[in-house]
Structures are given as C-alpha cells and as structure tokens.
C-alpha positions as CSV (number, residue, x, y, z in Angstrom):
1,X,-11.0,-54.6,0.8
2,X,-10.5,-51.0,1.3
3,X,-8.2,-48.2,-0.6
4,X,-5.5,-48.4,1.7
5,X,-5.9,-52.4,1.9
6,X,-5.7,-52.0,-2.2
7,X,-2.2,-49.4,-2.4
8,X,-0.4,-51.5,0.2
9,X,-1.2,-54.5,-1.8
10,X,-0.2,-53.1,-5.9
11,X,2.7,-51.9,-3.7
12,X,3.8,-54.9,-2.2
13,X,3.3,-56.9,-6.0
14,X,5.3,-53.7,-7.4
15,X,8.2,-54.3,-5.3
16,X,8.4,-58.1,-5.6
17,X,8.0,-58.4,-9.1
18,X,10.5,-55.1,-9.7
19,X,12.9,-57.6,-6.8
20,X,12.5,-60.6,-9.5
21,X,15.2,-60.2,-11.8
22,X,17.9,-59.1,-9.3
23,X,16.9,-62.6,-7.9
24,X,17.1,-64.9,-10.8
25,X,20.8,-64.4,-11.1
26,X,21.0,-66.6,-7.4
27,X,23.6,-66.1,-4.9
28,X,26.5,-64.8,-5.5
29,X,25.5,-62.7,-8.0
30,X,28.1,-59.6,-8.2
31,X,27.2,-56.8,-5.4
32,X,24.6,-59.2,-3.8
33,X,25.3,-61.6,-0.8
34,X,26.9,-65.3,-1.4
35,X,29.4,-64.6,-2.8
36,X,33.1,-65.8,-2.3
37,X,33.7,-65.4,2.0
38,X,38.0,-64.1,2.9
39,X,38.5,-67.9,2.8
40,X,37.8,-67.7,-1.5
41,X,34.9,-69.3,-3.1
42,X,33.9,-72.2,-1.4
43,X,33.2,-76.4,-2.5
44,X,29.8,-75.3,-4.6
45,X,30.5,-72.1,-6.1
46,X,33.6,-74.3,-7.4
47,X,30.7,-76.4,-9.1
48,X,29.0,-73.6,-10.5
49,X,32.1,-72.8,-12.0
50,X,31.9,-75.5,-13.7
51,X,27.9,-75.8,-14.1
52,X,27.5,-72.4,-15.4
53,X,31.2,-71.2,-16.8
54,X,29.3,-67.5,-18.5
55,X,28.0,-66.7,-15.2
56,X,31.5,-67.1,-13.6
57,X,33.4,-65.5,-15.8
58,X,30.7,-62.4,-16.4
59,X,31.6,-62.4,-12.2
60,X,35.4,-62.7,-12.2
61,X,35.5,-60.1,-14.8
62,X,33.3,-58.1,-12.8
63,X,35.2,-59.0,-9.5
64,X,38.5,-57.9,-11.6
65,X,37.4,-54.8,-12.9
66,X,36.1,-53.8,-9.4
67,X,39.7,-54.1,-8.2
68,X,41.4,-52.5,-10.5
69,X,38.7,-49.7,-10.0
70,X,39.9,-49.9,-6.0
71,X,43.6,-50.4,-6.6
72,X,43.3,-47.2,-9.1
73,X,41.2,-45.1,-6.3
74,X,44.1,-46.0,-3.3
75,X,47.2,-45.0,-5.8
76,X,45.2,-41.6,-6.6
77,X,44.2,-40.9,-3.0
78,X,48.1,-41.8,-2.5
79,X,49.6,-39.2,-5.0
80,X,46.9,-36.8,-3.8
81,X,47.0,-36.3,-0.5
82,X,50.2,-38.3,0.7
83,X,50.2,-35.3,3.7
84,X,46.8,-36.0,5.1
85,X,47.2,-39.7,4.1
86,X,50.1,-39.5,7.2
87,X,47.6,-37.6,9.5
88,X,45.1,-39.8,9.3
89,X,46.8,-43.2,10.2
90,X,49.2,-41.6,12.8
91,X,46.0,-40.7,14.1
92,X,44.1,-44.1,13.6
93,X,47.1,-45.8,14.8
94,X,46.7,-44.8,18.4
95,X,42.8,-45.7,18.4
96,X,40.7,-45.8,15.8
97,X,37.9,-44.8,17.4
98,X,39.3,-41.4,18.6
99,X,38.2,-38.1,17.3
100,X,41.0,-36.9,16.4
101,X,41.1,-39.9,14.2
102,X,37.2,-39.5,12.8
103,X,38.7,-36.3,12.2
104,X,41.9,-37.3,9.8
105,X,39.6,-39.5,8.3
106,X,37.1,-37.0,7.6
107,X,39.5,-35.2,6.5
108,X,40.6,-37.9,3.5
109,X,37.9,-37.7,2.5
110,X,37.1,-34.2,1.8
111,X,40.8,-34.7,0.0
112,X,40.2,-37.5,-1.6
113,X,36.9,-36.6,-3.1
114,X,38.2,-36.6,-6.5
115,X,39.2,-39.7,-6.4
116,X,36.4,-41.6,-4.5
117,X,34.2,-39.9,-7.7
118,X,35.9,-41.7,-9.9
119,X,36.2,-44.8,-8.1
120,X,32.5,-44.9,-7.7
121,X,31.9,-44.4,-11.3
122,X,34.6,-47.4,-12.6
123,X,33.1,-49.9,-10.3
124,X,29.9,-48.6,-11.4
125,X,30.2,-49.9,-15.1
126,X,32.4,-52.6,-13.9
127,X,28.5,-53.6,-12.2
128,X,27.1,-52.5,-15.6
129,X,29.4,-55.0,-17.7
130,X,28.3,-57.1,-15.5
131,X,24.7,-57.0,-15.6
132,X,25.6,-57.4,-19.9
133,X,27.6,-60.0,-19.3
134,X,25.3,-62.1,-16.9
135,X,22.3,-61.3,-19.8
136,X,24.0,-62.2,-22.6
137,X,25.2,-65.5,-21.3
138,X,22.6,-68.4,-22.2
139,X,22.7,-70.4,-18.9
C-alpha cells in the first residue's frame, strides 16, 4: 500500500470513528435530521417518547431552551434595531429577492449582531446541556 493510500485510509478511519458517537444517538438527536417536521412528531416519535423517556425529556428541554434563545434574540433585535427592522420589513415586503431587501437585511444583521451573538452563545449552552443530559440517560 502506498503512503498516499495509507494516509487516506487513516484519515477515513479517523473521520468515521469520530462520527460514531454522534450517530449513536440515532435519528432526531438535537441538531440532527430526523426530528419533528413542520407538522409535529409522527407516530414513531410517539413510540420513541414512550420507550426512551429520559432521552425524550432531554430533547424536549433542549428544544425549549433553543426556542427561548431565539425568542430573546427577536426581542433584543426588536428593541435595539427598531428603525432598521422597519426599513428591512418595508424593503422586503415588495420583493424579498431585491437588492434593497438584501441591503436592508444586511444592515439589520449588523445592527443586531450583539443580539445574534448572545443567541448563538445561548444555543451553544443548550446543545451542551442536551449532550450532558443524553449522556446521563441510561437508555
């Protein structure tokens, strides 16, 4: 086996083994595909809640935490950037793909950067708490 093939094999193995703990959580783990869709959880999710109550409680708490972080960011931006938000809403109401809308949205993002940073930090804490909770589950 050539050195290049050995390096590729080693790298592939490292990537696959580092992904295993994430994959072990199964579908619907916090932040991963497989969670409830726009119409809520399907029948299989109901059974999962019954079979794995600890895991379900962790994911419910994580979603509640993440929703709270989003709500706080919205409130923060509405308070800190009211005029910029009004401008962006007006610019985007006519055409969401216009240059005016993109420019106004960019200005809103700049204005609300501190709020968005706080949201990202809170969401990160939610993920950490969810991971710790899931690790503590014995199921």
